[in-house]
N, C-alpha and C positions, 0 to 999 in steps of 0.2 A: 368346783365350777369349771366348766370347759373354757379354755382360753379362746378368745375370738381374735385371731391374728391373721393378717394377710399371708400369702405363701412366703416362706422364709427365703426361697431362692429369689423371689421378686424383691424382697427387702434388701438382700445382699447386693443384687444388681444395681438397685437405685443408690445404695450407700456408696458403692465403689464409683459409679458414674458421677455422682454429685461431689464426692470428695476429690476425685481426680480431675474433674472438669471436662472429660471427654469419654464418649462411649467406647472408643477404640482402646483407651488406656484401661478402662474397666474390663474390657474383654481380655486384654493381655493379663491382667492381674488374676482374673477368675478362670483363665484358660478356656474361654468360649469364644464364639464369633461376635462381632459387633451387632449383628442382626439378633442374636439371642439376647443380648443385653437390652436392645430396644424393645423386644417383645415382652421381656420380664418387666420393664418399666411401664409399658402400656398396661400390662396385667395389674400392676400395683395401682396405677391411676384409675383403672376401671373398678378395682376393689374399693378404693377410697372415695371414688366419685369426685376426684380433684385432679387438676393438672399440676404436674411437678416440674415440668420444664416449659420454657417459652422462648420465643425468638427463633433464629434460623438453626438448621441442623448443623451447620459448620461452627456456630458459636452459640450453643444453647445457654440460657440463663435459668437460674433457679427461681421458682415462684415463691411467694410468701409462705405457702404451706410447706414447700420443700425445705426452705430455710429453717422452719420450725422443727421439722422432722429430723433433719440430718444430724445435728449434734446429739440428740437423744439416741438415735439409732446407732451412731458411731460409738458412743459410750457403751451401749448395751453389747455390741459386737466385740468391743475391746475387752469388756469384762468376761465374755464367754471365752475369748481367745486366751486371756490371762489364766482363767481357771483350767483350761485344757493344758496350757503349758505347765502349770503347777503340778498337774497330775504326772507329767512326764519329766519332772525335775530330777534327772539322773545325770551321770557322767558319761552318757552315750547318746547318740542321735545326731541331728543336723542343726547347724547354726547358719543363719543367713547373715553375711557380712557385706556391707556396701562401702566402696571407696573409689577414689579417682582411678581412672584406667592406667595412667602412667605409674602411679604408686603401686597398683596391683601388680603390674608386669615387672617393674624394676626392683621393688623392695619386698613386697609381701610373698609373692609366689616363690621366689628363690629360697625363702626361709620356711615355707610351710612344711617341707619334708621333715623338719625337726619336730614340729607340732604333731604331725601324723605318726612319727615314730614313738612319741611319748604317749599319745592318746589315740590309738588306732580306731577306737569305737566312736570318735566324734568326727563327723564330716563337716568341713567348712565349705559352704556353698557361696561363691563369690558373685557379686553383681556390681555393676558400675552405673553411675547416674551423674547427670550434670549438676544437680543441686543436692548437696548432702547436708545432713544435720537433722532432718525431720524423720525420726524413726517411724512414726505412724504413717507418714506418706510413703516412705520407701518400703514399708512392711518388712523390716529386717530386724535382727536381734542387736546388731551393732553397726555403727557407721564410723569410718575413720575420715576425719576432715581436718580443715585448717581454720584457725581463728587468728584474728589480727591483734589480739592482746594476750597477755600471759594467762594460761588456763587457771581457772578457779575451781577447786574441788566442789562438785555439785552435791546436793543431798543424796544420801544413800550410796555415795560412790558411783554415780552414773556417768561422770566425766573422768576419764583416765588420761592424765598428761602423758605424752610420749616423748617428744623432743622439739627443741626450737629449730626452725629452718635456717640453714647457713648456705649462702650463695657464693659461687666462685666460678671464674672462667676455666674451662677444661678443653684440652686438645690432645691429639695423639703425640707420642714422642717424636715421630718423624716431622710433623708440622711444627712442633716446638723447636726443633733443631734449626729449621729454616727461618722461623719468625724471630727467635731470640726474645721471647716474652719475659721481661724482667720487671717492668713497671706498667701502670695503666696506659701511659703514653704510647707504648709499643702496640696497642690495639688499633691505632689509627691506620686506616688503609687496609686492614685485614678483613677477611670474610667472616662476619659475625652472624651466626645462625639465630633464627627467631622462630617462635611458635605462635600461631594465631590465637591460641588459648591463653597466652601470657606475653603480650607484646611489650609490656613494661618491665620485663625481667632485667634488661641491661641497665635501664634507668634506676631500678630498685637497687641493683648491686652497686652502682656507682654512688648512690646516696649513702648506702651502708658503709662503703669503703672510704668515703670522703674524698671522691675525685670527680672530675667532670665526666658526664655521661658520654660514652662513645656513640657515634652515629652508626647504627647497624646498616650494613650494606649487603648482607647475604640473603639467601632465600628465606621465605617465610613458610614454615611447614604447618599443616593442618593441626597436628597434635604434638604435644611436647615430646612424646616418646619418639616421634620421627626425627625431631631435632637432635635428640640425644644419640640416636643411632647414626645420624649423619656425622656427628662429631667423632664417634668411634670409627667411622669409615674414613675419617681424615678430610671431610669436605669443608671444614671450617672450625671456628671456635664457638663454643656454646657456653652460656652462663647457666649453671645448673645447681640445684640443691645438693648438698653433700650426700644425703641419704639415697639419692637416686643414682649417684655415680660412684659411691663408695666401693662397690664390688669391682667396677672397671678400673678405678685408681689403684686399688690394692693388687689387682691382677696385672697392672702395668699397661693396660690398653689406653688409659688416659693419664695425663699429667695435669696438675693444678698449680702452676708456678706462682700465682698470686695468692694462694690460700683461699680460705672461706671466711665470710663474716655474717653476722646475724642479720636477717632480713626484717625481723620484727614479727614474723608469723610463727605460729606454734601448731604442731600437729597434736591432735587429741583423738581419743576414741570415746564415742558416746554409746552407752549400752542401755537396754531396757531396764527400768527400775525393778521389775519383778525378779524374785529370787530364782537363780538358775545356776546349778553346779557347772554346767557346760560353759556358761558365760564367765563364771569365776575363773575357771581353768584357762580359757582362751585369753581373758583380759590380763591375767598374771603373766602368761607366756608372752603376750604382746609387749607388755611393759619391760620384761626382761630382755627381749630382742631389741627394743628401742634403746635401752641402757647400753647395750653392746655397740649400737650404731653411734 
């Protein structure tokens, strides 16, 4: 019997727009224009004889019919995607990995040469996002993120523990010679760098270290990576996770006179549950690199 389905492109466009909440986000994911997404959605509405979105164009809401259709359609497309991935379950090809931008720049990229030398047929395609952990939303194979509690091994090994986060103040050798940083009290009156993305970093470190929180008086940078670079440039003292400054400390660009202490956060990698030789290899390599850190 002939299948009676609306156009598949229209179904894909609606599913992406409904799942992501914006036509522009759907356009980015499907590599088309927002206008094309709108036309495909209208085509699907005409085919069904139903409205799928209501409200303003800037903040569209799903209709009752759309809320019924979306989970079924998402599950069907996920099944198709999983079947296609299973056909390509080899030790070559592309993996999409999502993680925080500073982690990508300061930790992952400097180590990827080792993975590429071991597995030259696997391409790691990196992406960054503000909210990590939802593999379906990010449309990636693995996401590296942070959790506020000790990691628990998930079913089928989908959660890979990496390392606990350890925080400590860092500064250049030249600045350290001038400041004489030996105790937390020596931070008073110094230029303490901050990041807009983690304004509580100094307070978190002080709580973990068991001392009074210093009052940051230095500049506030938009991204954590900028604050770390400012510390390397000698512009002040930055409180930083060990894994993000380990290379700088080992190279002598930064010193950590007060050491590092556990913040309570833990880095983990979350992978798709589907069988994948490429993911197995990358996950094992990632945990080995984390153990070295």
